[in-house]
Structure formats: structure tokens, C-alpha cells
C-alpha positions as CSV (number, residue, x, y, z in Angstrom):
1,M,-11.7,-50.6,-8.4
2,W,-7.9,-50.4,-8.6
3,L,-8.2,-48.9,-12.1
4,L,-10.5,-46.1,-10.8
5,A,-8.2,-45.4,-7.8
6,A,-5.1,-45.3,-10.1
7,N,-6.9,-43.0,-12.6
8,G,-7.9,-40.6,-9.8
9,L,-4.4,-40.6,-8.3
10,V,-2.9,-39.9,-11.7
11,Y,-5.4,-37.0,-12.3
12,L,-4.7,-35.5,-8.9
13,M,-0.9,-35.9,-9.2
14,L,-0.8,-34.3,-12.7
15,N,-2.9,-31.4,-11.5
16,I,-0.6,-30.8,-8.5
17,A,2.6,-31.3,-10.6
18,S,1.5,-28.9,-13.3
19,G,0.2,-26.3,-10.9
20,R,-3.2,-26.4,-12.4
21,L,-4.9,-27.3,-9.0
22,F,-3.5,-24.2,-7.3
23,R,-3.9,-21.9,-10.3
24,K,-7.6,-22.8,-10.9
25,F,-8.9,-23.5,-7.4
26,F,-7.1,-21.1,-5.0
27,P,-7.5,-18.6,-3.4
28,L,-10.9,-19.6,-2.0
29,S,-12.7,-18.0,0.9
30,A,-16.0,-18.8,2.6
31,S,-17.3,-15.3,2.1
32,A,-16.7,-15.5,-1.7
33,V,-18.4,-18.9,-1.9
34,M,-21.4,-17.5,0.0
35,R,-21.5,-14.4,-2.2
36,D,-21.4,-16.4,-5.4
37,A,-24.0,-19.0,-4.0
38,F,-26.5,-16.2,-3.3
39,A,-25.8,-14.6,-6.7
40,A,-26.5,-17.9,-8.4
41,L,-29.7,-18.4,-6.5
42,R,-30.8,-14.9,-7.6
43,G,-29.8,-15.6,-11.2
44,Q,-27.2,-12.9,-11.1
45,L,-24.0,-14.9,-11.4
46,S,-21.8,-13.6,-14.2
47,H,-20.7,-16.0,-16.9
48,A,-18.4,-13.6,-18.8
49,D,-15.5,-16.0,-19.1
50,P,-16.4,-19.7,-19.2
51,R,-12.8,-20.7,-18.7
52,Q,-12.9,-19.2,-15.1
53,Y,-14.6,-21.1,-12.4
54,N,-16.7,-19.2,-9.9
55,N,-16.2,-19.7,-6.2
56,V,-19.0,-22.2,-5.8
57,Q,-17.6,-24.3,-8.6
58,R,-14.1,-24.2,-7.1
59,F,-15.5,-25.3,-3.7
60,A,-17.5,-28.1,-5.3
61,Y,-14.6,-29.4,-7.3
62,L,-12.3,-29.3,-4.3
63,F,-14.9,-31.0,-2.1
64,V,-15.4,-33.8,-4.7
65,M,-11.6,-34.4,-5.0
66,L,-11.2,-34.6,-1.2
67,D,-14.3,-36.8,-0.9
68,I,-13.1,-39.3,-3.5
69,V,-9.7,-39.5,-1.8
70,L,-11.4,-40.2,1.5
71,L,-13.7,-42.8,-0.1
72,V,-10.9,-44.7,-1.8
73,L,-8.8,-44.7,1.4
74,S,-11.6,-45.9,3.5
75,G,-12.4,-48.6,1.0
76,L,-8.7,-49.7,1.0
77,V,-8.9,-49.9,4.8
78,L,-11.8,-52.3,4.6
């Protein structure tokens, strides 16, 4: 478990230190997430540049990173 926590911490710190986290995942707004979610459900979401994340992907990745941090911290408390 310590190895997984250390690996996640290194990943997060490298993304913050390099600026990749802010460059790839921000700015993010609720209206943009909803617009892209509805476009994806209709099959109209553009995939012109696969190197760019759409707003739903940005939200999902940020949510997973935050969730993993919370899970590790709550596990350490126990």
C-alpha cells in the first residue's frame, strides 16, 4: 500500500511541479462539462486533436486524482 501511495504522490507532485496539471486540466467550468457531456451522449463530440482532453475527461481525471488522495488519507487515518 505504501508503494501505491508513494507512486501516486510522486505522480501528483511531478504534474504540479511541471505545470502539466494546470496546463492540461484548467480552466474548467460546469457549463462546459455539461455541454461536452450532452454532445458525447448525442455522438457529436469532436475528436479533432487526441492530445487535447475534452471537458468531461478533464473533470473525470481531476475527480479521480482527488478521490485517490482522499482514499489514501482516510486509509492512513485508520
